[in-house]
C-alpha positions as CSV (number, residue, x, y, z in Angstrom):
1,M,0.0,0.0,0.0
2,S,1.1,3.5,-0.6
3,S,2.0,4.6,2.9
4,S,1.8,7.9,4.7
5,L,5.6,8.4,4.8
6,N,6.0,7.8,1.1
7,R,3.2,10.2,0.4
8,L,4.7,12.8,2.8
9,Q,8.1,12.4,1.2
10,S,6.4,12.8,-2.2
11,V,5.2,16.3,-1.2
12,I,8.7,17.2,0.0
13,L,10.3,16.1,-3.3
14,C,7.7,17.7,-5.6
15,A,8.5,21.2,-4.3
16,F,12.2,20.7,-5.2
17,I,12.7,18.2,-7.9
18,L,12.3,18.3,-11.6
19,I,10.1,15.3,-12.1
20,F,11.8,13.4,-14.9
21,S,10.3,10.5,-16.8
22,S,9.9,7.2,-15.1
23,E,12.9,5.9,-17.1
24,L,15.1,8.6,-15.6
25,Q,13.8,8.0,-12.1
26,A,14.6,4.3,-12.4
27,L,18.1,2.9,-12.0
28,A,20.2,3.1,-15.1
29,Q,19.5,0.5,-17.8
30,V,22.8,-1.3,-17.3
31,D,24.1,-1.9,-13.7
32,F,27.6,-0.9,-12.8
33,D,29.5,-1.7,-9.6
34,W,30.9,1.6,-8.4
35,T,32.8,-0.1,-5.6
36,S,35.0,-1.7,-8.3
37,I,36.6,1.7,-8.8
38,P,38.9,2.9,-6.0
39,G,38.5,6.5,-4.8
40,S,41.3,8.8,-5.9
41,S,42.4,12.4,-5.9
42,N,42.8,12.0,-9.6
43,L,40.4,11.3,-12.4
44,S,41.1,7.7,-13.4
45,W,38.5,7.0,-16.0
46,V,37.2,3.5,-16.7
47,D,34.6,2.3,-19.2
48,C,31.2,1.8,-17.6
49,Y,27.5,1.3,-18.4
50,T,27.5,1.5,-22.2
51,S,30.0,3.0,-24.6
52,P,31.3,5.7,-24.7
53,I,30.4,6.5,-21.1
54,Q,33.3,6.5,-18.6
55,C,33.3,6.6,-14.8
56,T,35.6,7.5,-11.9
57,R,35.5,8.1,-8.2
58,L,36.9,11.4,-6.8
59,N,37.9,11.9,-3.2
60,V,37.0,15.4,-1.9
61,P,37.5,16.9,1.6
62,L,34.5,16.7,3.9
63,N,35.5,20.1,5.3
64,Y,37.5,22.4,3.0
65,S,38.5,24.5,6.0
66,E,39.8,21.5,7.9
67,L,41.3,18.9,5.6
68,S,42.0,16.5,8.4
69,A,38.3,16.0,9.0
70,G,38.1,13.2,6.4
71,E,36.8,12.7,2.9
72,A,33.7,12.0,0.8
73,T,34.0,10.0,-2.4
74,L,32.0,11.3,-5.4
75,A,30.7,9.2,-8.3
76,V,31.7,11.1,-11.5
77,I,30.6,10.2,-15.0
78,R,31.3,11.6,-18.4
79,I,30.6,11.3,-22.1
80,P,34.1,12.2,-23.4
81,S,34.6,14.6,-26.2
82,L,35.6,13.0,-29.5
83,L,38.1,15.9,-29.9
84,N,40.0,15.2,-26.6
85,G,43.7,15.3,-27.4
86,T,43.2,17.8,-30.3
87,S,43.5,21.6,-30.3
88,S,39.7,21.8,-30.6
89,Y,39.1,20.2,-27.2
90,R,37.7,22.7,-24.7
91,G,37.3,20.7,-21.5
92,P,34.3,19.6,-19.3
93,V,30.8,21.0,-19.0
94,L,29.3,19.9,-15.6
95,F,25.6,19.2,-15.6
96,N,23.4,19.0,-12.5
97,P,19.8,17.7,-12.8
98,G,18.4,19.2,-9.6
99,G,17.0,17.6,-6.5
100,P,19.2,18.1,-4.5
101,D,18.9,14.3,-4.5
102,M,18.8,13.7,-8.2
103,S,21.5,11.4,-9.5
104,G,23.8,13.1,-12.0
105,V,25.1,9.7,-12.9
106,D,21.7,8.3,-13.9
107,T,20.9,11.5,-15.8
108,I,24.0,11.1,-18.0
109,V,23.4,7.4,-18.5
110,Q,19.8,8.0,-19.5
111,M,20.0,11.2,-21.7
112,G,23.6,12.3,-21.7
113,A,23.9,11.7,-25.4
114,Q,21.2,14.3,-26.2
115,I,22.7,16.8,-23.7
116,A,26.1,16.3,-25.2
117,S,24.7,17.0,-28.7
118,V,23.5,20.4,-27.5
119,I,26.8,21.6,-25.9
120,G,28.9,20.4,-28.8
121,P,31.7,17.9,-29.6
122,E,34.4,20.2,-28.1
123,F,33.4,19.4,-24.6
124,D,33.2,16.4,-22.2
125,L,29.8,16.2,-20.6
126,V,30.4,15.5,-16.9
127,G,27.8,14.5,-14.3
128,F,28.3,13.6,-10.7
129,D,26.4,12.4,-7.7
130,A,26.7,15.1,-5.0
131,R,28.1,14.2,-1.6
132,G,25.5,12.0,0.2
133,V,23.6,11.2,-3.0
134,S,23.1,7.8,-4.7
135,N,26.5,6.4,-5.8
136,S,28.6,8.8,-3.8
137,V,29.7,7.9,-0.2
138,P,28.9,8.4,2.6
139,L,25.2,8.2,1.7
140,I,22.6,10.3,3.5
141,S,20.1,7.9,5.3
142,F,18.1,8.4,8.5
143,F,17.1,4.8,8.7
144,K,19.2,1.7,9.3
145,N,17.2,-0.5,6.9
146,D,13.9,-0.8,5.0
147,A,12.2,-2.5,8.0
148,E,12.9,0.5,10.2
149,R,11.6,2.9,7.5
150,A,8.5,0.8,7.2
151,A,8.0,1.0,11.0
152,F,8.1,4.8,10.7
153,D,5.6,4.5,7.9
154,L,3.0,3.3,10.3
155,G,2.6,6.8,11.8
156,P,-0.4,8.9,11.1
157,D,-1.1,10.3,7.6
158,V,-0.1,13.9,7.7
159,T,0.6,14.4,4.0
160,D,-1.4,17.6,3.4
161,A,-0.7,20.1,6.2
162,T,-3.7,22.2,5.4
163,A,-6.3,19.6,4.5
164,R,-8.2,19.7,7.8
165,P,-7.8,21.1,11.3
166,G,-5.2,19.2,13.4
167,V,-3.1,17.9,10.5
168,L,-0.4,20.5,10.7
169,P,0.3,20.0,14.5
170,S,0.5,16.3,13.9
171,Q,2.8,16.9,10.9
172,W,5.0,19.1,13.1
173,A,5.3,16.4,15.7
174,Q,6.1,13.7,13.2
175,F,8.8,15.8,11.7
176,Q,10.4,16.3,15.1
177,V,10.7,12.5,15.3
178,F,12.2,12.5,11.8
179,G,14.7,15.1,13.0
180,H,15.6,13.0,16.0
181,L,16.3,10.1,13.7
182,A,18.6,12.2,11.6
183,Q,20.4,13.4,14.7
184,D,20.9,10.0,16.2
185,R,22.1,8.5,12.9
186,D,24.4,11.4,12.0
187,D,28.1,10.6,12.5
188,G,29.1,14.1,11.7
189,F,28.5,14.0,8.0
190,L,25.3,16.0,7.8
191,S,27.0,19.3,8.6
192,H,29.1,18.8,5.4
193,V,26.3,18.2,2.8
194,T,25.4,21.9,2.3
195,T,25.3,23.5,-1.1
196,D,28.4,25.6,-0.6
197,N,30.4,22.4,-0.1
198,V,29.0,20.9,-3.3
199,A,30.0,24.1,-5.1
200,R,33.5,23.6,-3.8
201,D,33.4,20.0,-5.0
202,M,32.6,21.3,-8.5
203,L,35.7,23.4,-8.5
204,T,37.6,20.4,-7.3
205,I,36.3,18.4,-10.3
206,V,37.2,21.2,-12.7
207,E,40.7,21.5,-11.3
208,A,41.1,17.7,-11.5
209,H,40.6,18.2,-15.2
210,G,43.5,20.6,-15.2
211,Q,41.3,23.6,-15.7
212,S,40.7,26.7,-13.6
213,K,37.2,27.8,-14.5
214,L,33.8,26.2,-14.5
215,R,31.4,25.5,-17.4
216,Y,28.1,24.5,-15.9
217,W,24.5,23.8,-16.8
218,G,22.2,23.4,-13.8
219,I,18.4,23.0,-13.6
220,S,15.9,23.3,-10.8
221,Y,17.9,22.9,-7.5
222,G,21.0,23.0,-9.7
223,T,20.2,26.7,-10.1
224,V,20.8,27.2,-6.4
225,L,24.0,25.3,-6.8
226,G,25.1,27.4,-9.8
227,A,24.2,30.7,-8.2
228,T,26.1,29.7,-5.1
229,F,29.2,28.8,-7.0
230,A,29.1,32.1,-8.9
231,S,28.7,33.9,-5.6
232,I,31.6,32.2,-3.9
233,F,33.9,32.0,-6.9
234,P,32.9,34.8,-9.2
235,D,36.3,34.8,-10.9
236,K,36.0,31.0,-11.7
237,V,33.1,31.2,-14.1
238,E,33.8,30.3,-17.8
239,R,30.2,29.6,-18.7
240,L,27.3,29.1,-16.4
241,I,23.6,28.4,-17.3
242,I,20.9,28.1,-14.7
243,D,17.5,26.9,-16.0
244,G,14.3,26.8,-14.0
245,V,15.7,29.3,-11.5
246,F,14.8,29.1,-7.8
247,D,14.2,32.2,-5.7
248,V,17.7,31.7,-4.3
249,E,17.5,34.2,-1.6
250,G,14.2,32.7,-0.5
251,Y,15.7,29.3,-0.5
252,Y,18.5,30.4,1.9
253,A,15.9,32.1,4.0
254,T,14.0,28.7,4.3
255,D,10.9,30.3,2.8
256,W,9.9,29.0,-0.6
257,S,6.6,30.8,-0.8
258,N,7.7,32.9,-3.8
259,E,8.2,29.7,-5.8
260,L,4.4,29.3,-6.1
261,V,3.4,32.6,-7.8
262,D,2.9,30.8,-11.1
263,T,1.7,27.4,-9.9
264,D,-2.0,28.1,-10.4
265,K,-1.2,29.6,-13.8
266,V,0.1,26.2,-14.9
267,F,-2.9,24.5,-13.5
268,Q,-5.1,26.8,-15.5
269,E,-3.1,25.8,-18.6
270,F,-4.3,22.2,-18.0
271,I,-7.9,23.4,-17.8
272,N,-7.6,25.6,-20.9
273,G,-5.6,23.1,-22.8
274,C,-8.1,20.3,-22.1
275,F,-11.0,22.4,-23.3
276,N,-9.2,23.5,-26.4
277,A,-8.0,20.0,-27.2
278,G,-11.6,18.6,-27.2
279,P,-12.9,15.2,-26.2
280,E,-10.7,13.4,-28.8
281,A,-7.5,14.4,-27.0
282,C,-8.6,15.2,-23.4
283,A,-10.4,12.5,-21.5
284,F,-11.6,15.0,-18.9
285,Y,-13.1,17.4,-21.4
286,D,-16.3,19.3,-20.7
287,N,-18.1,22.0,-22.6
288,S,-16.4,25.0,-20.9
289,T,-13.3,25.7,-18.8
290,A,-15.6,26.6,-15.9
291,A,-17.2,23.2,-16.2
292,I,-13.8,21.4,-16.2
293,S,-12.7,23.4,-13.1
294,K,-16.0,22.6,-11.4
295,N,-15.6,18.9,-12.1
296,I,-12.1,18.9,-10.5
297,D,-13.6,20.6,-7.4
298,S,-16.3,17.9,-7.4
299,L,-13.6,15.2,-7.4
300,Y,-11.9,16.7,-4.3
301,K,-15.3,16.6,-2.5
302,Q,-15.9,13.0,-3.8
303,V,-12.6,11.6,-2.4
304,L,-13.1,13.6,0.8
305,A,-16.4,11.8,1.4
306,Q,-15.1,8.5,0.1
307,P,-11.5,7.9,-0.9
308,A,-11.1,5.9,-4.1
309,V,-9.6,2.5,-4.3
310,A,-6.5,2.1,-6.4
311,Y,-5.6,-1.5,-7.1
312,A,-3.3,-2.3,-10.0
313,P,-1.4,-5.5,-9.1
314,S,0.3,-5.6,-12.5
315,L,2.3,-2.5,-11.7
316,P,2.3,-3.3,-8.7
317,Q,0.4,-0.3,-7.3
318,Y,-2.3,-0.3,-4.7
319,G,-3.7,2.0,-2.0
320,I,-6.2,4.8,-1.8
321,V,-6.7,8.2,-3.4
322,D,-7.8,10.8,-0.9
323,Q,-7.7,14.6,-1.2
324,A,-4.0,14.8,-0.5
325,T,-3.1,12.2,-3.1
326,L,-5.3,13.8,-5.7
327,K,-3.7,17.2,-5.1
328,L,-0.2,15.6,-5.2
329,A,-1.0,13.9,-8.5
330,I,-2.2,17.1,-10.1
331,F,0.8,19.1,-8.7
332,A,3.2,16.5,-10.0
333,A,1.7,16.8,-13.5
334,L,2.3,20.5,-13.5
335,Y,6.1,19.9,-13.7
336,T,5.9,18.1,-17.1
337,P,2.7,19.3,-18.9
338,Y,3.6,18.0,-22.3
339,S,4.0,14.5,-21.1
340,S,1.7,14.5,-18.1
341,F,-1.4,16.5,-18.9
342,A,-3.0,13.8,-21.1
343,P,-2.4,11.0,-18.6
344,L,-3.6,13.3,-15.8
345,A,-6.9,13.9,-17.7
346,Q,-7.3,10.2,-18.1
347,G,-6.6,9.6,-14.4
348,L,-9.2,12.2,-13.5
349,A,-11.7,10.7,-15.8
350,D,-11.0,7.3,-14.2
351,L,-11.5,8.8,-10.8
352,T,-15.0,10.0,-11.6
353,K,-15.8,6.2,-11.9
354,G,-14.1,5.4,-8.6
355,N,-10.8,4.1,-10.1
356,G,-7.8,5.9,-8.6
357,S,-5.0,3.6,-9.9
358,A,-3.6,6.0,-12.5
359,L,-3.6,9.0,-10.1
360,L,-1.9,7.0,-7.3
361,Q,0.9,6.1,-9.7
362,M,1.3,9.7,-10.7
363,A,1.5,10.7,-7.0
364,S,4.1,8.2,-6.1
365,S,7.7,9.3,-5.5
366,S,10.8,8.3,-3.5
367,V,12.6,9.0,-0.2
368,G,13.2,12.6,0.8
369,E,15.9,12.3,3.5
370,I,18.5,13.9,1.2
371,V,16.2,16.9,0.5
372,A,15.7,17.3,4.2
373,A,19.3,17.1,5.0
374,V,20.5,19.6,2.4
375,A,17.7,22.1,2.2
376,C,17.2,22.5,5.9
377,S,20.9,22.7,6.5
378,D,21.3,25.3,3.8
379,G,18.6,27.6,5.2
380,Q,18.2,29.8,8.1
381,P,16.9,27.9,11.2
382,V,13.1,27.6,11.5
383,T,12.1,27.9,15.1
384,D,8.3,27.8,14.4
385,D,6.1,25.7,16.5
386,A,2.8,24.4,15.2
387,T,1.0,27.6,16.0
388,A,3.5,29.8,14.2
389,L,3.4,27.4,11.2
390,E,-0.4,27.7,11.0
391,R,0.0,31.5,10.8
392,Y,2.6,31.0,8.0
393,A,0.2,28.7,6.2
394,Q,-2.6,31.3,6.4
395,R,-0.2,34.0,5.1
396,I,0.8,32.1,2.0
397,S,-2.6,30.4,1.3
398,N,-3.6,33.1,-1.2
399,I,-0.5,32.6,-3.3
400,S,-1.6,29.2,-4.6
401,S,-4.1,26.4,-4.0
402,F,-1.0,24.2,-3.7
403,S,0.6,26.2,-0.9
404,S,0.3,23.2,1.5
405,D,3.4,21.7,-0.1
406,I,5.5,24.8,0.9
407,V,4.1,24.6,4.4
408,T,5.2,21.0,4.6
409,L,8.7,22.0,3.6
410,R,8.9,24.7,6.2
411,T,7.5,22.3,8.8
412,L,10.1,19.7,7.9
413,C,12.9,22.3,8.6
414,S,11.4,23.1,12.0
415,A,12.9,19.9,13.2
416,R,15.8,21.6,14.8
417,S,18.2,18.7,14.5
418,L,17.9,19.1,10.7
419,T,19.4,22.6,11.0
420,V,23.1,22.2,11.4
421,S,25.9,24.7,12.0
422,K,27.7,25.8,8.9
423,E,31.4,25.5,8.3
424,A,33.6,28.6,8.4
425,G,32.1,31.6,6.8
426,V,30.2,31.0,3.6
427,Y,26.6,30.9,4.5
428,T,25.8,31.4,8.2
429,Q,22.6,30.6,10.1
430,T,21.9,34.3,10.6
431,T,20.2,37.0,8.6
432,S,23.5,38.4,7.3
433,R,25.5,36.0,5.2
434,A,29.3,36.2,4.9
435,C,28.9,35.7,1.2
436,P,25.7,37.1,-0.2
437,I,24.2,35.8,-3.4
438,G,25.3,37.7,-6.5
439,G,28.3,39.5,-7.8
440,K,30.2,40.4,-11.0
441,T,31.4,37.2,-12.6
442,S,34.3,36.6,-14.9
443,F,31.8,35.7,-17.6
444,P,28.1,36.7,-17.6
445,L,25.5,34.1,-16.5
446,M,22.7,32.9,-18.8
447,L,19.4,32.3,-17.1
448,I,16.4,30.4,-18.5
449,G,12.8,30.7,-17.3
450,N,9.4,29.4,-18.6
451,T,6.4,31.7,-18.9
452,A,4.6,29.4,-16.5
453,D,6.6,27.3,-14.1
454,P,4.9,25.6,-11.1
455,V,7.9,26.0,-8.7
456,T,10.5,28.3,-10.3
457,P,8.6,31.2,-11.7
458,L,10.0,33.5,-14.4
459,A,10.1,36.3,-11.8
460,A,12.7,34.3,-9.8
461,A,15.0,34.2,-12.9
462,L,14.5,38.0,-13.5
463,N,15.2,38.8,-9.8
464,T,18.3,36.5,-9.7
465,S,19.6,38.1,-12.9
466,K,19.6,41.5,-11.1
467,L,22.1,40.1,-8.6
468,F,24.6,39.2,-11.3
469,P,25.6,42.2,-13.5
470,G,25.7,41.4,-17.2
471,S,23.6,38.3,-17.0
472,V,20.7,37.7,-19.4
473,V,17.3,35.9,-18.9
474,L,16.0,33.9,-21.9
475,T,12.3,33.2,-21.6
476,Q,10.8,30.0,-23.0
477,D,7.1,30.4,-23.9
478,S,5.8,27.2,-22.3
479,P,4.3,25.8,-19.1
480,G,6.2,23.4,-16.9
481,H,9.3,23.2,-14.9
482,T,12.6,24.2,-16.7
483,S,13.0,24.4,-20.4
484,F,13.5,20.6,-20.5
485,T,9.8,20.1,-20.1
486,S,9.4,20.9,-23.8
487,P,12.8,21.4,-25.4
488,S,12.9,24.2,-28.0
489,E,15.2,24.5,-31.0
490,C,15.4,28.2,-30.2
491,T,16.4,27.7,-26.6
492,L,18.8,24.9,-27.3
493,G,20.4,27.0,-30.0
494,Y,21.1,29.8,-27.6
495,V,22.5,27.3,-25.1
496,Q,24.8,25.8,-27.7
497,R,26.1,29.2,-28.9
498,Y,26.6,30.3,-25.3
499,F,28.9,27.4,-24.5
500,Q,30.7,27.4,-27.9
501,N,31.5,31.0,-28.4
502,G,29.9,33.0,-25.5
503,T,27.1,34.5,-27.5
504,M,24.4,35.8,-25.2
505,P,20.7,36.0,-26.2
506,P,19.5,39.5,-26.7
507,A,17.7,41.0,-23.7
508,G,14.0,40.1,-23.9
509,T,14.4,37.0,-26.0
510,V,11.4,34.7,-25.9
511,C,11.7,31.2,-27.5
512,P,8.7,29.3,-28.8
513,V,8.0,25.6,-28.5
514,T,6.1,23.5,-31.0
515,A,4.7,20.7,-28.9
516,N,1.0,20.2,-28.1
517,L,-0.2,19.9,-24.5
518,F,-2.8,17.3,-25.5
519,P,-1.6,15.5,-28.6
520,L,-4.0,13.0,-30.1
521,A,-3.2,9.5,-28.9
522,S,-2.9,8.2,-32.4
523,N,-0.2,10.7,-33.2
524,M,1.9,10.5,-30.0
525,S,4.2,7.8,-31.3
526,T,4.2,8.6,-34.9
527,K,3.8,12.4,-35.3
528,R,7.0,14.3,-36.2
529,E,7.4,18.0,-36.1
530,P,7.7,19.9,-39.4
531,A,11.0,19.4,-41.1
532,S,13.7,21.8,-40.0
533,N,17.2,22.6,-41.3
534,D,18.3,23.1,-37.7
535,P,20.5,20.2,-36.6
536,L,19.1,20.6,-33.1
537,S,15.6,19.5,-34.3
538,D,16.4,15.8,-33.8
539,V,17.9,16.6,-30.4
540,V,14.7,18.3,-29.4
541,L,12.7,15.2,-30.3
542,A,15.1,13.0,-28.5
543,L,15.1,15.1,-25.3
544,R,11.3,15.3,-25.4
545,S,11.0,11.6,-25.7
546,S,13.4,11.1,-22.7
547,Y,11.1,13.2,-20.5
548,R,7.9,11.3,-21.3
549,N,6.3,9.6,-18.4
């Protein structure tokens, strides 16, 4: 059964993570034993997964201010440049897929070939699992084993903090337990998993390549990482793209409410798109947008009165769909509209008949311990009790109908044992930071924002750009989270030219997309976009395919 903890963790992740396709979320197609590679201070590449991918493990200091404190070992992966060894070789471009718990290794295995085609053959495409994540060690985990995690699962369902009176105080109490687990299981590592440390790790990776400046493309949480790097090492930026830009200052203030200013706008895109697509393409169609909206409200009331059964043993997937699960499924679909809106419509149509299986599958996700450890450690301490959190919930409730997810995140960070002391002098746990976000970089940043992004609104990109003189914001005219939700030849062309020769998009550039929010089912596997002379057109199609659920 889909348990309360898994659903609670799903809420945590949805507010931070770019929801990739199920293929990317899954383990890489070909297994590889990372323990077969010894950790080293050098990049000793070996063949891994499928050709031409190569892997290595790089030792980095746990504490860059106290080198005797020990080491972490990072899993690093690359698609090597075919021009390595020639005068045309330019060095590595580091890619971060977000999270902070997304695996850079899995991303490169799954879709690295497409990303490498965008940046160009002059570069190695390099991904890595950040300290504490996936194939890197030590690994962040608050539980000793799956059995202990399952025991914690038996606690009360407090998924939606604002669903009904009494849920938020129970959520606060459960997260205090979560925090005590983290504290008891911490051997001193959690204080070293902060974003500023990962930024230093990126410089270590760059320098291990024999280079002095970073080339980087980061999406979602990767924009926090990129902005942090540019703030700490402004003279070490060769090229830096951040795509799906967080409200970075809000992130470090442990207040993500500004991330939701466009969330309902994306939800309205679903309603409008369903109506415009008609009954042939949208299974939840009705004769007006108002009617579609009313039907969704009716579903919330329906599952409040009687949660729906979700039983699909062939997946396997079974449990119930209540209000919290329904909201989570809708919220998850807002990240990837071009691949998720049609399945969401079908799931809603199924739910009207009492079948919640499809929606339960859309609402499922994975463990959120890494998100808790990193995000709460990065931010200013949250000292709110349940009463203060209820006031916070009331204050942000008018921003979005999905504001409960942000309340959950702040409640999570109220577990004081998840808020750790920072290392010497980068980001402090006070209102004045030793190194504020922003600054004049050695090469201007390029920022990308969608016209309607559910968790990283365009306004965040515009505001962050003001902190970095000379930077430029490129707008992609599409709903969804990051430009990857519907790759655009226009956007990818600017990305490629930026990496290859430093060309910046003109101020005010808006790039179109050509995909349909509700393609006809008969066309989804066969329809090809109009012929294009742009060599990136095939890359667009490949990237879009990689992101389908």
